[in-house]
C-alpha positions in Angstrom: -6.1 1.0 28.7 -8.6 -1.6 26.1 -9.3 0.2 22.8 -12.7 -1.0 21.2 -12.5 -1.5 17.1 -15.2 1.0 17.3 -12.6 3.8 19.0 -10.0 2.7 16.3 -11.6 2.9 13.1 -13.1 6.5 15.1 -9.3 7.8 15.6 -8.8 6.0 11.8 -11.4 7.7 10.3 -11.3 11.2 12.0 -7.2 11.2 11.0 -7.8 10.6 7.5 -9.8 13.7 7.3 -7.7 15.9 9.4 -4.7 14.7 7.0 -7.3 15.9 4.2 -8.7 18.8 5.3 -4.9 19.8 6.2 -2.9 18.8 3.2 -5.7 18.0 0.4 -6.5 14.7 -1.4 -2.8 14.5 -3.0 -1.0 15.6 0.4 -2.7 12.9 2.3 -2.1 10.4 0.1 1.7 11.1 0.0 2.0 11.4 3.7 0.6 8.3 4.4 2.9 6.4 1.8 6.5 8.2 3.4 4.9 5.9 6.4 3.3 2.5 4.6 5.7 -0.4 4.5 6.2 -2.1 1.2 6.2 -6.3 0.5 8.6 -8.0 -0.3 12.2 -7.6 -0.4 13.0 -5.2 -3.9 17.2 -5.8 -3.5 16.6 -9.5 -3.7 13.7 -10.1 -6.0 14.7 -7.6 -8.7 17.6 -10.0 -9.5 15.2 -13.3 -9.7 13.6 -12.6 -12.9 16.5 -11.0 -15.0 14.1 -12.0 -17.8 11.8 -8.5 -19.5 8.5 -8.9 -18.6 6.6 -10.1 -21.3 2.2 -10.0 -21.8 2.5 -14.0 -22.0 3.9 -14.3 -18.6 1.9 -11.8 -16.8 -1.2 -13.4 -18.3 0.4 -17.1 -17.5 1.2 -15.1 -13.5 -2.5 -13.6 -13.7 -4.2 -16.9 -14.3 -1.3 -18.9 -11.6 -2.3 -16.6 -8.7 -6.1 -15.5 -9.1 
């Protein structure tokens, strides 16, 4: 059974409304966060840069990645 983009959007919208109606906004957000995959490999990445994050480093990172 093929599902159109419009139908998927309707399912998503109605699902979010049902979650919000039943759990409230905060509960809806917490529920979604429970099932959202993170990105990257935290266990590996937390040791890649042992230096303290400085504002200068952060500003440089923003300049290079925007």
